N, C-alpha and C positions, 0 to 999 in steps of 0.2 A: 499392388505390391502385398506381400505377406504381411501378417500383423506383426508389430514389434514385440521384442522380448520383454517380459515384465521388469527385467534388471535394468533396461533402459528407461522405463517409467520411473522406476525408483531413483535411479541416477538423475533424471530430470528434475525430480522432486528436491533432491538436495540443493539444487542451484537456488531455487526460491526460498528453501528453508534459510540458507545463509542470508540472502538478500532481506528477507522478512524480518529476521532477528535485528538486523540494523534498523529497517525502515520504521518498525512500530516503536522502537526506542526513540528515534529521531521525532516521530510524529506525536507521540504521547508524553514523552519525558522532556525532550530538548527544550521546548518553551519553558517548562518549569525550571530546568537546569539553568538557562540563561538568566532568567529573572529572580531566582531565590538562591542559587549556588554561585553562577559565574559573576553575577552583581550588576547586570545591565537593566536599565529601567524598561518598563513595558513597551513604550513607544519605539525605542531603539531596537528591542528584540523583536518587535513585529516588523519593523523595516528590514532587518537583518534576514528574517525567515522569508519574507516575501522576495526580496532582490535575489537572495541565493537560489531559491526554488525557481525563480522565473528563469535565471540563467541556466539552471539545470534543465529546465523544460525545453527551452528553445536550442539547446545543444543536442537534444535527442535526435532530431532529423538529421544533424550533420553525421552523427555517429552511425544512424541508419544507413545512410548513403555510403559511408566508408565501409560499413560491414557487407553491404550488397555487393561491393567491388573487390571484396578480399577473396583470395584464392590460394589455399594451402593444401598440403596433403590431408590435413584433418578436417577440412571444409571450410566454409565461408564464416560461420559465426561461433563454432565451437572453440577455435583457438583463443578467442578472447578470455574464456574462463581461466586459462593456463597463465596468459601473458598479465592479467590485471589483478589477479586474486592477491597477490602480496602487497600491492599499492592499496587495495581497498581495505584491508585490515589495518596497515599503518595509519592510514588517513583517519579511520573511525577513532583510533586511539588518541591522535592529535586534536581531534575535535572536542574530545572531554578532557583536555588538558588546560588547566587554569593557571596562566603565569601570574606572578605577583608583581603586576605592573600598574601604572596609573590608568584611569578609565579610558582615556583616548587610545592608548596602545592596546589595551585589552579588547576594545571594540574592533580595532583593526586586526588583531589575531583571530578574533571571532569570525570576521569577514573571510580572511585568507583560508582558515582551516574548513570553515563550512564550504566555500566555493570548491576548494580541492576535493572535499568528501563527495560533493554532489557531482563533479566531473568524473571522478573515478566510478562512482555508483552508474553513471550513464554508459561509461565505457564497458562496463561489464554486464550491466543489465539489459541494454537494448539488444546486443547480439544473443544473450541468453533467451530473451523472449522471441526473437526472431527464429530461433532454432525450431520452435514449434511448426513453422510453416514448411520445413524441409525434413522433419522426422517421420511424417506419414502423409499420404494423399488422400485418406479417408476422413471426412466430416466427423463422423461419430468417434473415430480413433483419436482426432484432435481433442474432442471433449474429453476422452478419457485420459489423454496426457495432461489437459488442463486440470482435471480433477486430482490426478496425483500431485501435479504441481501445487495446487492451493492447499491440499491436505497437509503436505509437508511443510508449506509455508506457515499454515497456522499452527502446526506443531512447533516449529521454530519459534514462532511469535509467542506461543504459550510459555515455552521454556525461558524466553528472555524476559517477558513481562513478569511472569510469576516469580522468578528468581531475582529480578533486578534489585527490588528494595532489600531483601535478605542479602544479596550479594554486596551491596554498598554498605550494609551494616557490618557484615564480615570483614570488609576490606577497610573499614575506619569509620563509616558512619554515614547515613542517609543525608546528613546535613553538612558533610565535609567534602571538601574538593578531592581529596586523596580517594574517598570511598567511591566516588564516581569515576575517577581515573582507573582504578584497578579493576572495577567491575567491567569497564569497557575493554581492558586489556584481555580479560578472561572471555569475554563474547567474541571479540576479534579473532582470537586465536581458533576458536570453534568454527567461525565463519570461513576462514582460510582453508581448513581441512575439507570442509563440505563442498567448496568450489572446486578443489582439486578432483574430489570424488565425482562430481557431476561430469568433469572433463573426461575422466577416466571411463565412466560407465555408459556414456551416451555415443551416438553416431549420427551423422547426417546422410539420410538414404536417398534424398532427392537432390539432383543437380539442377540448379536454376542459373541462368547466365542473364545479366542485364545487358542488353544490346542497344539500348537507347541512351540519350544523353541525361545528364542530372536535370537539365531544364525540362526535359520531356517526363521524366519522373515526377517532378513537382507539378507540371501542368496536368498530368493524369491523377495525381492525388487531389489537386484542388477541384477536379471536376467529378470526384467520386462522391456522390451524395450519400450512400450507405455510410462511408467513413466520416463525413461531417455529423450525421445523426448519431452514430454510435460514439464519436469522441465527445460530443456534447452531453450524452447520457452517462458516459463514463466518467467525465469530469464531476458531474454532479454526485455519482456514486462514491467517488473518492473524496469529495467534499463532505459529504454526509458522515463518512468514516471518521475523517480527521477532526471535524469539529467537535464530534462526540469524545473521540479518544484524547484530544488535546485538553479537553476541559475536565476529565476525570480526575487528574491529579489535585487540581484546584477544588473540584467539587468535595472530594473527600477532606482536603485540608480544611475547608471552611464552612462546609454544611454537615457532613456526617462526622468528620473528625479523623485524624490520621489512622486510628486504630479503634474499632469498636468490637467488642465481644458478641458473638452469636453463639447459640447452642442448637446442636443437631443430635437428637435422641441421646441427650446426656453429654454429648462431646461438645467441648467449648472451643471455637476456633476464633482467629482474628479476622474481622471483616475490613479489609484495607484495599487501596487502589489496585495494587498488582494482583491481588486475588480476583477482583472484579473484572480486571481486563484479561487475566488468565483464563478464567471461566469462560469469558466471551471467545477467546481463540479456541478452546476446546469445543464449544458449541459451533464455531464456525467450521471445524473440521467435520462435526456431524453434518453440517449442511453441504459441505463439498461431497461427502459420501453418497448423498441422495440426488445430486445434480444431475448425474447422466440419466437415471430413470425418469426424474421429473421432466428434464428437457425433451427426452424422447416421447413422453406421453403428451406434453402440452405445445411443444415447439419452443425454440429458444426466445423468440419475440414475445410470446404470451407469458412464459415464465417471467421473463424481465418485468413486464407490466404488472402482474399479479404480486410479485415479491415487493415492488415499490409501493404499491397500494397498502400492502399490510405493514410496510415500514412507516408509512405516513401515519396510520392509525395508532401503532404502538407507540411512536415518538411522542404524539400528542398525549396519550394516556400517561406516559412517564411523568409529565408535569404535576399531575394530581396525586402522585405517591406520597404519603407523608413520611417525615423523617422519625420514624418509630421502629422498634424491633420488628413488628409485622411489616411496616412498610420496607425495611431493608430486605427482607425475604422476597417481597414483590419486586423490588429493584432487580434482585438477582434473576428472578423469573422472567422479567422483562428483558434483562440483559441477554439471557439464554436464547429466548425466541427471537429478538432481533439479530443475534449473532448467527443463529442457524440461518435465517433469511440472508444476511449478508454473505454467509458462507456458500449459499447457493449461487449467488450473483457473481462472485469473483471468477470461478472457471468459466462460467457463462460468458462473460465479458471477453476473456482471452480467446475462447473458441470462436466467438462472433468476429473478432479481429482476424482470425485465421480465415473465415468465410469471406470477409471483406478483401482479404489478400487475393484469394481465388477468384473473387468477382473482378478485381483489378487486372489480374493476369488475362482473364478472358475478354474483358471489354476493351482494355487499353494496350494488351500485349506487352505489358511491362513487369519484369521479375523484380519487384520493389518491396520484397517482403520485409527487409529490414526497415525501410522507410515508414511502412504502414505500422509495423509493430512499435516502432519508435514513437509513433503518435499515441499509442495507448500508454506508454510510459510518460510522454509528454502530459496526457490528460490527468495521469495520476499525480503528477508533480505539480501541475496548476492547481489542482484540487487540494493538494498539500499545502501549496504555497498561500493560497487564498484562505483556506480553513485555519491555518496555524497562525497567520497573521491577524486575521479577523478576530480569533479568540482574544489575542493580546490586546489589540486595539480596543475591542469593546469593553474588556475589563478595565482598561485604563480609562476610558471615557465615562465608566460608570464608578470611577473612584476606588477601584481596588487597591489595597495597600500591600506592597511588597517588602517594605523596609522592615527588617527584622528587628531593629532596635525599638521601633514604634510598637510592634506586635509584642515584643517582651515587656514594654512598659504597660500594657494593658489596652492598647488600641483594638478596636473591633472593625471588622469590615463593614462598610455602608450597606444598608438595606437594598440600595439600588444594585450593589455589585453582587449581592447574593441572589436577587431576582435575575440579574443577567446570566449568572451561572446556571440557574434552573432553566431558563429559556435556551441557553446553549446545549443542554442536554434533551430538549424536547421539541419546542416549536420551530426553532431555526433548522434543525435537521429534517424535521416533517416538511417544511417548505421546499427544502432542497430535493428530498425524495420525489415530491410531487412534480416538480419540474422536470426530473429525469424520466419519469414515467410518461409525461405529456410529450417529451422529444422522441422516446423510442416508440411511440405510438405510430409515427410516420416512417419507421425503418422498413424498407422494402425487401430484405432478405428473409422471406418466409421460408418455411420448410420445403415447400414445393419448388421454390425458386433455387434454394441451395442445391437440391437434388439435380435440377437442370444444369446447374453450373458444373457440378461434379461430373456428370455424364460428358458433357462438352469437353471439359478439360482432360479427361482420360482419353477420349478420342484424339484429341489433338497430341498428347504426349505419346500415344501409341504409334502415330504416324511420323514423328519427328525422328 
């Protein structure tokens, strides 16, 4: 088929721009919101994050199966962008609503709103991801689409993270319930518009029909060795990102300080968590921009291995950076390099899932694009669930203090909790990246194998 239009790639990017604005706030700020604003203790907040994210993850295959069997004049997957977008925004607002109830009722409210949000996130994000498999049949073009997707995703993440703390201050204060609520109203409105744009600007060019039973789809998936390996590696990659990201707000609050002044050629600016995370998102965009040439030169599998090896090294080095003005600059440099590398990884993973989908179609004769792409979302959410809960539970286990009254009275964080925070930004992510590298070492879809699959599928589709 002919190459797709630029406007479609831009439109596809708007979809993940919207999703990522929500996802990064959930991953990086929601644990802090629940413990320090909403008022949950760390153990309850950790269980909440784990339970809701696990439900979200296991619901992904159900949504994938449903999307695979949807047929409308707009296609299989694209209609969900239109149908679900309003609920996506409303549930985001409810998630950051803090009712003035007793502790038990608030905990129930937190479970209800979080489960609602994650269910709606699945309902729109799984079909959105699966669209990549039906927008083009060219493997390199899929990488280009993935790169547009992740470039816009990181752009949205940068906007939401960089503006989150200033928005909460503007809307009532970073330490107030109203500030967080109205900031989310603002973000949710923008996300709704972007999903509608994604629907309007994209098209499904390939027609795939699932002719086998749901049971056959699942049996084929469970027999798909490349899927298992890629899902394990992707889960570790998302765990790496979530552990680091969810720790940043605590790291700045208790090690660096909420706001530290830094000078750059005579210009003084504030060094705070949102800036640190926002610079990371811009650097992610730079990584996305070089993914296509790097992957073409090295191959997808080799790129994956090399990037993870570098993430291991840089994460270990982060532990030894001192908390001094010079050290803060070193932290920023490390964050930039790490984020460029993770920026390369993100579109690479989505493109590799598209290759796994093609492999499944050839080997098992099943058009289960939605089911396979839902597994990528499932890996992302399991990584987020485990990472977010682990951060909260580890901090609780090492005596981290969340009680505002104690802190106002002069209480200081235990040395064990401070050390835990430093490990969460360094050694623990390094271990996770090492595991991811080892898993993908056995991934069988090399560049030559992917070319064989592409040729075989084009021949089959030509004769159908």
